[in-house]
SERO-4910 file (N, C-alpha, C, O; in steps of 0.05 Angstrom, whole numbers):
BEGIN
 pado doro    nc1    nc2    nc3   cac1   cac2   cac3    cc1    cc2    cc3    oc1    oc2    oc3
  Met    A    898  -1219   1075    874  -1206   1039    853  -1221   1077    856  -1224   1101
  Tyr    A    835  -1225   1056    803  -1232   1066    789  -1234   1038    781  -1217   1023
  Pro    A    789  -1270   1037    780  -1293   1004    752  -1289   1010    734  -1284    994
  Trp    A    750  -1292   1044    717  -1300   1041    705  -1278   1068    716  -1277   1090
  Ile    A    686  -1265   1060    666  -1247   1079    647  -1264   1095    629  -1275   1083
  Ile    A    649  -1266   1115    638  -1281   1139    612  -1263   1148    619  -1241   1155
  Val    A    584  -1265   1148    562  -1255   1154    548  -1275   1164    532  -1287   1150
  Gly    A    553  -1285   1196    534  -1303   1212    544  -1339   1208    566  -1349   1213
  Pro    A    518  -1353   1198    532  -1373   1192    531  -1364   1149    516  -1375   1133
  Val    A    539  -1355   1147    533  -1341   1108    556  -1341   1105    568  -1330   1124
  Thr    A    573  -1353   1081    608  -1351   1086    599  -1349   1049    587  -1364   1034
  Leu    A    616  -1313   1045    607  -1327   1017    635  -1307   1014    646  -1294   1032
  Pro    A    647  -1309    977    663  -1305    963    667  -1278    961    652  -1264    948
  Thr    A    689  -1270    975    699  -1240    966    692  -1240    938    668  -1246    933
  Phe    A    708  -1234    918    714  -1248    900    683  -1234    869    676  -1217    853
  Phe    A    676  -1263    882    643  -1259    869    627  -1244    878    608  -1246    862
  Leu    A    617  -1220    903    612  -1223    915    617  -1190    911    598  -1175    915
  Val    A    636  -1182    905    642  -1160    900    635  -1154    872    623  -1132    867
  Asn    A    641  -1174    847    621  -1168    826    612  -1161    825    611  -1138    817
  Ala    A    590  -1182    833    561  -1181    832    551  -1142    847    534  -1127    838
  Val    A    570  -1136    871    553  -1112    867    565  -1093    846    548  -1079    836
  Ile    A    594  -1088    835    604  -1079    813    583  -1081    787    581  -1061    773
  Ala    A    561  -1118    778    548  -1116    758    523  -1095    776    507  -1092    758
  Ser    A    515  -1085    792    491  -1081    799    498  -1050    795    480  -1040    781
  Val    A    507  -1041    798    521  -1009    795    516  -1004    774    497   -992    764
  Ala    A    549  -1022    757    539  -1011    726    519  -1020    706    517  -1015    682
  Phe    A    507  -1035    722    477  -1035    701    458  -1007    708    449   -989    694
  Leu    A    459  -1014    731    440   -978    750    447   -952    731    429   -938    721
  Trp    A    485   -946    727    499   -924    713    487   -922    691    479   -901    681
  Val    A    485   -950    681    477   -947    642    468   -944    649    483   -934    666
  Met    A    431   -938    663    411   -932    650    399   -914    657    376   -909    650
  Ala    A    412   -901    671    408   -882    679    417   -853    660    405   -832    655
  Arg    A    446   -864    653    466   -845    631    440   -859    594    441   -847    573
  Ala    A    424   -879    599    420   -879    586    392   -868    582    385   -869    558
  Glu    A    376   -860    596    367   -844    603    360   -817    606    338   -807    601
  Lys    A    383   -805    617    396   -782    615    404   -771    578    394   -751    568
  Ser    A    421   -788    563    417   -780    530    388   -797    506    385   -799    481
  Lys    A    373   -807    528    345   -802    513    353   -840    503    331   -851    501
  Thr    A    365   -852    499    376   -870    487    341   -890    493    327   -889    514
  Asp    A    337   -904    469    326   -934    476    329   -956    504    339   -978    503
  Leu    A    319   -943    528    317   -968    552    319   -987    545    340   -999    542
  Arg    A    297   -994    539    294  -1024    528    316  -1033    515    335  -1045    525
  Phe    A    313  -1028    494    350  -1041    481    378  -1022    504    397  -1034    496
  Val    A    382  -1014    514    401  -1018    533    396  -1043    539    408  -1063    531
  Ala    A    374  -1040    560    384  -1061    574    382  -1077    570    386  -1092    589
  Asp    A    373  -1093    540    385  -1123    535    421  -1118    520    439  -1134    517
  Leu    A    419  -1104    517    450  -1094    510    454  -1108    526    455  -1133    529
  Thr    A    459  -1079    546    470  -1098    581    481  -1108    585    505  -1109    590
  Leu    A    453  -1126    579    461  -1164    589    475  -1182    568    480  -1206    570
  Ile    A    478  -1168    551    489  -1188    523    516  -1180    539    529  -1197    551
  Leu    A    522  -1157    539    554  -1148    540    568  -1165    576    590  -1176    581
  Met    A    549  -1160    590    552  -1173    607    556  -1204    606    577  -1214    615
  Ile    A    540  -1219    598    550  -1250    591    564  -1253    580    577  -1271    590
  Thr    A    578  -1240    552    598  -1237    536    616  -1237    551    630  -1256    556
  Ala    A    617  -1212    563    647  -1217    582    657  -1241    600    678  -1254    598
  Leu    A    630  -1244    625    645  -1260    636    644  -1286    622    645  -1302    641
  Val    A    642  -1302    598    650  -1320    578    679  -1325    570    692  -1345    572
  Gly    A    689  -1293    557    712  -1280    556    725  -1274    566    746  -1269    554
  Ala    A    725  -1271    589    747  -1267    611    745  -1304    621    764  -1320    619
  Arg    A    730  -1308    627    735  -1344    636    745  -1359    630    755  -1378    643
  Leu    A    743  -1349    589    761  -1371    575    785  -1363    574    801  -1381    578
  Phe    A    796  -1341    571    813  -1317    568    846  -1336    592    867  -1346    585
  His    A    824  -1327    633    845  -1352    636    837  -1381    635    844  -1394    655
  Ile    A    830  -1388    625    821  -1433    623    849  -1434    601    868  -1450    605
  Phe    A    850  -1414    576    865  -1418    562    905  -1411    550    923  -1420    536
  Tyr    A    899  -1391    568    926  -1375    567    936  -1376    590    961  -1379    594
  Glu    A    911  -1373    617    934  -1382    645    940  -1409    660    959  -1414    674
  Asn    A    917  -1424    655    914  -1451    673    910  -1476    665    906  -1496    678
  Phe    A    912  -1471    632    903  -1495    612    897  -1525    626    876  -1537    624
  Asp    A    928  -1536    646    937  -1564    651    920  -1566    678    912  -1587    688
  Phe    A    918  -1544    686    896  -1547    713    868  -1559    700    863  -1583    702
  Tyr    A    851  -1542    688    835  -1540    673    821  -1570    656    799  -1581    654
  Gln    A    852  -1575    647    842  -1607    635    849  -1626    660    856  -1646    648
  Asn    A    851  -1631    682    850  -1649    689    821  -1647    714    805  -1660    728
  His    A    830  -1616    704    790  -1607    733    776  -1601    712    769  -1577    716
  Pro    A    770  -1606    698    742  -1586    674    728  -1585    688    713  -1566    686
  Trp    A    723  -1603    711    686  -1581    726    684  -1549    740    665  -1534    740
  Asn    A    709  -1547    750    719  -1530    759    722  -1502    748    728  -1481    758
  Val    A    714  -1513    714    714  -1476    700    691  -1477    706    689  -1453    704
  Phe    A    671  -1483    711    640  -1473    722    633  -1466    746    609  -1465    753
  Phe    A    668  -1457    772    664  -1462    792    679  -1422    786    701  -1411    786
  Leu    A    656  -1416    782    664  -1384    769    667  -1368    816    684  -1351    822
  Trp    A    659  -1373    824    659  -1362    859    686  -1363    867    696  -1352    886
  Glu    A    700  -1383    844    726  -1380    860    737  -1363    844    760  -1360    852
  Gly    A    733  -1352    828    760  -1333    808    774  -1339    778    777  -1362    768
  Gly    A    779  -1325    770    797  -1334    751    778  -1323    727    759  -1333    714
  Phe    A    792  -1298    728    770  -1288    706    809  -1260    687    830  -1254    697
  Val    A    796  -1254    660    817  -1226    653    806  -1215    632    794  -1223    612
  Phe    A    814  -1194    642    796  -1163    641    799  -1166    607    777  -1160    599
  Tyr    A    814  -1172    589    828  -1161    572    803  -1190    553    792  -1182    533
  Gly    A    800  -1213    560    778  -1230    545    753  -1224    544    740  -1229    525
  Gly    A    743  -1211    569    717  -1200    571    714  -1172    556    692  -1168    546
  Leu    A    728  -1157    553    730  -1120    543    730  -1136    506    714  -1127    489
  Ile    A    747  -1156    499    743  -1175    468    717  -1182    465    702  -1166    454
  Phe    A    705  -1210    477    679  -1215    474    667  -1195    484    656  -1187    464
  Ser    A    660  -1181    500    636  -1162    495    630  -1143    480    608  -1133    484
  Val    A    656  -1130    449    658  -1113    443    641  -1134    421    617  -1133    415
  Leu    A    656  -1148    413    641  -1165    400    608  -1179    398    589  -1170    384
  Gly    A    607  -1195    408    582  -1180    427    568  -1172    429    548  -1186    428
  Gly    A    565  -1150    433    556  -1122    443    557  -1109    400    538  -1094    395
  Ile    A    567  -1112    388    566  -1102    360    547  -1120    343    529  -1115    327
  Ser    A    563  -1154    357    544  -1173    335    507  -1174    337    490  -1176    319
  Phe    A    506  -1169    372    465  -1150    380    458  -1137    378    433  -1133    378
  Ala    A    481  -1115    374    466  -1101    351    456  -1081    324    441  -1062    319
  Lys    A    478  -1102    308    464  -1099    286    454  -1124    282    469  -1133    266
  Tyr    A    440  -1140    286    412  -1154    297    391  -1137    303    370  -1132    291
  Arg    A    402  -1127    324    374  -1109    332    368  -1083    315    354  -1065    323
  His    A    383  -1084    285    385  -1058    272    390  -1037    283    376  -1017    277
  Gln    A    409  -1037    300    423  -1008    311    448  -1007    305    467  -1020    294
  Asp    A    440   -982    317    480   -971    302    500   -977    317    490   -977    339
  Pro    A    523   -981    318    525  -1008    351    555   -973    359    561   -965    381
  Ile    A    566   -962    329    571   -939    344    567   -928    376    578   -929    398
  Glu    A    536   -913    359    529   -895    380    519   -899    407    502   -886    420
  Tyr    A    541   -928    418    528   -932    443    556   -933    458    561   -928    481
  Phe    A    573   -940    438    606   -937    455    618   -911    475    634   -914    493
  Asp    A    610   -895    468    603   -874    495    598   -878    511    609   -877    534
  Leu    A    577   -883    503    550   -885    535    560   -911    555    555   -912    579
  Tyr    A    576   -930    538    597   -950    567    620   -946    575    630   -952    597
  Ala    A    630   -935    556    660   -933    571    668   -909    593    692   -905    596
  Pro    A    656   -899    604    658   -891    627    642   -920    647    653   -925    669
  Val    A    629   -929    642    614   -954    661    634   -972    666    644   -976    688
  Ile    A    643   -987    635    663   -999    623    704   -981    663    716   -991    682
  Ser    A    702   -962    653    719   -950    672    715   -959    699    731   -972    713
  Leu    A    696   -951    704    686   -944    738    690   -983    749    694   -993    771
  Ser    A    686   -993    726    683  -1017    728    705  -1037    735    704  -1056    751
  Tyr    A    728  -1028    717    760  -1038    730    764  -1027    755    771  -1034    777
  Ala    A    758  -1011    743    775   -992    787    762  -1007    812    776  -1007    832
  Leu    A    733  -1024    814    722  -1027    834    734  -1062    833    740  -1076    852
  Gly    A    733  -1068    805    750  -1101    798    774  -1114    819    779  -1134    833
  Arg    A    790  -1083    809    813  -1083    817    817  -1089    848    838  -1099    858
  Ile    A    785  -1079    867    788  -1079    901    792  -1107    905    810  -1116    920
  Gly    A    770  -1126    889    766  -1147    898    787  -1165    891    792  -1189    894
  Cys    A    799  -1140    875    832  -1176    873    849  -1166    894    866  -1180    904
  Leu    A    845  -1138    902    857  -1139    934    858  -1156    958    874  -1171    970
  Leu    A    828  -1145    958    816  -1158    984    818  -1194    968    796  -1199    978
  Thr    A    822  -1209    959    827  -1231    943    851  -1238    956    854  -1250    977
  Gly    A    877  -1226    936    897  -1237    944    911  -1240    916    930  -1255    916
  Cys    A    904  -1227    893    897  -1242    867    920  -1216    852    928  -1198    867
  Cys    A    925  -1218    828    937  -1204    812    965  -1179    832    970  -1155    826
  Phe    A    974  -1190    848    986  -1186    868   1026  -1171    853   1038  -1184    836
  Gly    A   1031  -1158    859   1062  -1142    859   1084  -1155    863   1085  -1178    872
  Lys    A   1106  -1139    857   1131  -1153    871   1129  -1140    885   1116  -1120    890
  Tyr    A   1159  -1162    901   1167  -1151    923   1181  -1122    919   1196  -1115    901
  Cys    A   1172  -1107    943   1185  -1084    948   1179  -1064    978   1156  -1068    987
  Glu    A   1188  -1054    986   1197  -1047   1007   1191  -1019   1013   1204  -1008   1030
  Leu    A   1172  -1005   1001   1158   -981   1004   1139   -973   1025   1125   -991   1031
  Pro    A   1133   -947   1040   1124   -969   1051   1087   -965   1051   1070   -964   1070
  Trp    A   1086   -964   1023   1054   -968   1016   1051   -991   1017   1028   -999   1014
  Ala    A   1071  -1011   1022   1073  -1047   1013   1053  -1052   1018   1045  -1042   1039
  Ile    A   1034  -1070   1001   1021  -1090   1026   1033  -1123   1021   1038  -1136   1000
  Ser    A   1037  -1128   1047   1048  -1154   1045   1082  -1155   1029   1093  -1175   1019
  Gly    A   1089  -1129   1032   1108  -1142   1014   1118  -1137    986   1138  -1135    972
  Arg    A   1090  -1135    986   1093  -1124    961   1076  -1101    949   1059  -1091    964
  His    A   1079  -1090    918   1068  -1071    898   1041  -1073    908   1032  -1095    906
  Pro    A   1029  -1060    915    993  -1067    910    981  -1048    880    970  -1027    873
  Thr    A    996  -1075    866    982  -1061    834    947  -1061    839    938  -1042    826
  Gln    A    925  -1077    855    917  -1074    838    894  -1047    853    871  -1040    847
  Leu    A    920  -1034    880    910  -1010    877    919   -992    860    903   -974    853
  Tyr    A    950   -992    850    950   -975    828    935   -969    814    925   -947    815
  Ser    A    925   -993    788    902   -997    775    872   -979    796    877   -955    798
  Thr    A    858   -984    803    848   -975    815    849   -932    811    834   -918    798
  Ile    A    866   -926    825    878   -905    824    886   -894    794    887   -869    792
  Trp    A    890   -907    773    896   -912    755    873   -901    732    872   -882    717
  Glu    A    861   -918    738    827   -924    730    815   -902    747    795   -916    753
  Leu    A    812   -884    758    794   -875    775    803   -836    762    788   -816    766
  Gly    A    824   -835    751    839   -816    739    825   -814    714    812   -795    705
  Val    A    829   -836    706    812   -839    673    784   -826    683    779   -802    680
  Leu    A    771   -840    692    748   -844    699    739   -815    686    729   -810    664
  Cys    A    752   -787    720    756   -768    717    756   -754    695    743   -734    690
  Ile    A    781   -772    669    778   -745    642    755   -751    629    739   -734    622
  Leu    A    753   -780    625    720   -785    603    704   -775    621    697   -761    602
  Leu    A    692   -768    639    673   -742    660    668   -723    644    648   -716    631
  Ser    A    709   -709    648    698   -680    631    701   -686    603    683   -679    589
  Leu    A    718   -696    594    704   -696    561    676   -695    554    671   -681    533
  Glu    A    653   -707    567    641   -702    562    615   -676    567    592   -671    558
  Gln    A    636   -665    589    627   -634    579    639   -624    550    638   -600    544
  Lys    A    647   -639    537    658   -621    515    634   -623    498    622   -644    502
  Ser    A    622   -605    476    609   -608    466    607   -581    448    609   -558    455
  Pro    A    602   -594    411    592   -614    400    623   -639    408    635   -630    427
  Arg    A    634   -659    401    648   -682    396    648   -701    384    625   -708    385
  Pro    A    659   -717    373    656   -731    354    649   -761    366    657   -769    388
  Arg    A    631   -778    345    620   -795    366    651   -823    368    666   -831    350
  Thr    A    650   -829    394    679   -856    401    684   -846    411    692   -858    431
  Leu    A    688   -811    414    712   -800    426    721   -816    454    741   -830    458
  Ile    A    694   -808    473    703   -818    492    708   -851    506    715   -860    528
  Phe    A    702   -858    482    715   -903    491    738   -890    472    746   -873    487
  Ala    A    750   -888    454    770   -879    446    797   -880    467    814   -897    472
  Thr    A    791   -846    477    806   -847    500    815   -855    524    837   -853    536
  Trp    A    781   -874    532    793   -889    556    812   -915    545    830   -921    560
  Met    A    809   -926    527    816   -950    513    853   -936    515    867   -946    533
  Leu    A    862   -916    496    888   -896    501    896   -899    533    913   -914    543
  Leu    A    882   -884    543    889   -873    575    895   -900    595    915   -902    610
  His    A    867   -923    592    872   -960    602    886   -974    592    897   -992    605
  Ser    A    891   -971    568    917   -991    559    944   -976    568    962   -993    574
  Leu    A    951   -954    570    979   -945    579    983   -954    607   1003   -967    615
  Gly    A    961   -946    621    960   -955    653    964   -995    652    978  -1012    663
  Arg    A    946   -993    633    956  -1025    649    980  -1033    642    996  -1043    657
  Phe    A    984  -1029    615   1015  -1035    602   1047  -1025    625   1069  -1035    625
  Leu    A   1038  -1005    641   1059   -988    650   1056  -1015    679   1078  -1016    691
  Ile    A   1033  -1035    690   1033  -1040    719   1033  -1068    711   1031  -1087    727
  Glu    A   1037  -1071    682   1042  -1102    684   1072  -1111    689   1078  -1134    697
  Phe    A   1094  -1085    681   1115  -1090    694   1118  -1098    725   1135  -1115    731
  Leu    A   1102  -1085    748   1100  -1086    767   1082  -1114    774   1102  -1123    784
  Arg    A   1074  -1123    775   1066  -1156    777   1090  -1179    779   1114  -1183    776
  Asp    A   1065  -1189    787   1091  -1213    797   1084  -1242    812   1095  -1258    827
  Asp    A   1042  -1239    792   1031  -1258    795   1044  -1285    764   1064  -1278    751
  Phe    A   1031  -1313    757   1035  -1318    746   1011  -1292    710    988  -1287    706
  Arg    A   1043  -1284    692   1019  -1280    667   1008  -1303    639    997  -1298    617
  Gly    A   1013  -1318    648   1007  -1336    615   1037  -1332    616   1053  -1320    630
  Pro    A   1037  -1359    576   1060  -1355    572   1064  -1324    569   1047  -1307    576
  Thr    A   1102  -1318    552   1105  -1287    548   1127  -1292    522   1144  -1310    521
  Val    A   1119  -1269    501   1136  -1276    492   1153  -1243    499   1134  -1227    497
  Phe    A   1165  -1236    503   1186  -1213    520   1179  -1190    535   1191  -1172    548
  Leu    A   1143  -1200    528   1126  -1183    550   1097  -1212    554   1086  -1231    542
  Ser    A   1098  -1197    579   1058  -1214    577   1042  -1217    562   1049  -1204    542
  Val    A   1017  -1231    555   1007  -1240    531    978  -1199    538    966  -1189    520
  Ser    A    978  -1192    561    971  -1173    559    976  -1148    562    964  -1129    572
  Ser    A   1003  -1150    549   1025  -1125    545   1024  -1119    527   1022  -1096    519
  Trp    A   1023  -1156    502   1026  -1139    470    989  -1129    473    986  -1109    459
  Ile    A    965  -1137    485    951  -1131    472    938  -1109    484    915  -1103    481
  Ser    A    964  -1092    504    961  -1077    514    969  -1053    501    957  -1032    499
  Leu    A    989  -1059    492   1002  -1044    471    991  -1040    427    996  -1024    409
  Gly    A    972  -1073    429    954  -1068    403    943  -1037    409    944  -1016    396
  Leu    A    931  -1046    437    896  -1029    438    907   -999    432    894   -982    419
  Phe    A    941   -996    446    940   -960    462    952   -956    424    947   -933    417
  Thr    A    963   -969    404    958   -966    387    942   -953    355    944   -940    334
  Leu    A    922   -977    378    890   -978    345    891   -951    365    908   -936    355
  Ser    A    881   -940    387    863   -914    397    878   -888    395    871   -864    395
  Ala    A    905   -903    395    923   -873    379    916   -872    350    909   -849    347
  Ile    A    914   -879    335    909   -866    312    875   -871    310    867   -851    299
  Trp    A    848   -889    317    820   -874    330    822   -839    322    818   -823    304
  Leu    A    835   -842    357    828   -809    364    853   -791    339    851   -767    339
  Phe    A    874   -806    321    884   -782    306    862   -773    285    861   -751    273
  Arg    A    842   -796    282    839   -793    251    802   -777    271    782   -769    260
  Leu    A    805   -777    285    770   -763    295    787   -734    307    774   -715    313
  Ser    A    815   -733    309    825   -696    304    809   -695    280    787   -684    280
  Arg    A    816   -704    262    815   -685    236    780   -692    223    778   -696    199
  Leu    A    761   -693    238    739   -690    229    725   -662    238    730   -654    261
  Lys    A    714   -652    227    698   -632    233    674   -641    242    663   -661    232
  Val    A    660   -624    268    654   -636    283    627   -615    285    625   -602    306
  Lys    A    604   -612    264    575   -591    278    565   -588    292    547   -571    290
***
């Protein structure tokens, strides 16, 4: 694995660098999508910043409280050592959705209008983020002897990336469908992402936090899958003009 990238006299943490690149790519792509759809660019720029901040906070808090609470109790300043990694995607997703909805309402905007705008961007960000996990050596899989094993383990990070890129292709294909009900793209992403995450969780071998038959992430995946299935069912009954 390559937890550090050395460029001359400078040593950079791989995970932090990869996520900085992802944030830049995500911002540029969402702005391009907003411009194409004739959405208020200033508001989208502000909303994107809010989403990134709340996602960072949520992902970090989930890691601290359900993955490594004892460590941070004894080393509280390490909470701020973001370059060392330690983030939970679902924590970031939950916090960013709540933060985004709150900010949109504060600015007198309809948050529903923006779900589909961000769905493919979230999908791509997740896919690229798992490459960062692979390079850093976190989120690893169980022991296996398959030809594509990495260091004798399932490359669950690559499984996640490949799955999510497939999801992204489906989302971009659905965008060509017109007319379509609002939030169709986001609900589809949530359904497919949670399904893939639930399946891949069974191959993970890193510490998954407290479990009750399943990991916390598996339970969240089941909840999101159920919610998105109901969501899509209701959308399918709408008459779209």
